[in-house]
C-alpha positions as CSV (number, residue, x, y, z in Angstrom):
1,M,9.3,22.3,-7.9
2,T,12.7,20.8,-7.2
3,N,12.8,17.2,-6.0
4,T,15.5,17.0,-3.4
5,R,16.4,13.7,-1.8
6,Q,15.7,13.5,1.9
7,T,17.5,11.4,4.5
8,G,15.6,8.9,6.6
9,L,14.1,5.4,6.5
10,A,12.9,3.9,3.2
11,V,10.4,1.0,3.4
12,A,10.0,-1.7,0.8
13,A,7.2,-4.2,0.6
14,E,7.1,-7.1,-1.8
15,G,4.2,-9.5,-2.4
16,V,1.9,-8.1,0.3
17,T,-1.4,-9.8,0.6
18,V,-4.1,-8.7,3.1
19,S,-7.4,-10.5,3.7
20,V,-10.1,-9.9,6.3
21,P,-13.0,-12.0,7.5
22,D,-16.1,-11.6,5.2
23,P,-19.4,-12.1,7.0
24,K,-21.2,-12.2,3.7
25,A,-19.1,-15.2,2.6
26,G,-20.3,-17.5,5.4
27,G,-17.0,-17.6,7.3
28,G,-14.8,-17.0,4.3
29,R,-12.3,-14.2,3.7
30,K,-12.2,-11.1,1.4
31,T,-8.8,-10.2,-0.2
32,L,-8.1,-6.5,0.1
33,L,-4.6,-6.6,-1.4
34,D,-3.2,-9.4,-3.5
35,D,0.6,-9.6,-4.2
36,V,1.2,-5.9,-4.0
37,S,4.7,-4.5,-4.1
38,F,5.9,-0.9,-3.5
39,R,8.7,1.3,-2.0
40,V,8.2,4.3,0.1
41,E,11.1,6.8,0.2
42,P,11.7,9.4,2.9
43,G,9.3,12.3,2.6
44,E,6.7,10.3,0.7
45,F,3.1,9.6,1.8
46,V,1.5,6.4,0.6
47,C,-2.2,5.3,0.9
48,V,-4.3,2.6,-0.5
49,L,-7.5,3.8,-2.2
50,G,-10.6,2.3,-3.7
51,P,-12.0,-1.2,-4.1
52,S,-9.3,-2.2,-6.6
53,G,-6.5,-1.6,-4.0
54,A,-4.9,1.0,-6.2
55,L,-1.7,2.4,-4.7
56,A,-1.2,6.2,-4.6
57,R,2.0,7.9,-3.8
58,H,2.8,11.6,-3.2
59,S,6.2,13.3,-2.3
60,Y,6.4,16.4,-0.1
């Protein structure tokens, strides 16, 4: 497979933290992502998987 560079918009995220209300914590919050950084190039698909917040990336 040949990896060719595509034109388009690249997205960079640095130090992203995401938390949501946690009903089990009595009004507290649960952190889903903590200080995550990544870059998405044109033609790539990115998703966050699993309880650890592991980052997966795939190029088309």
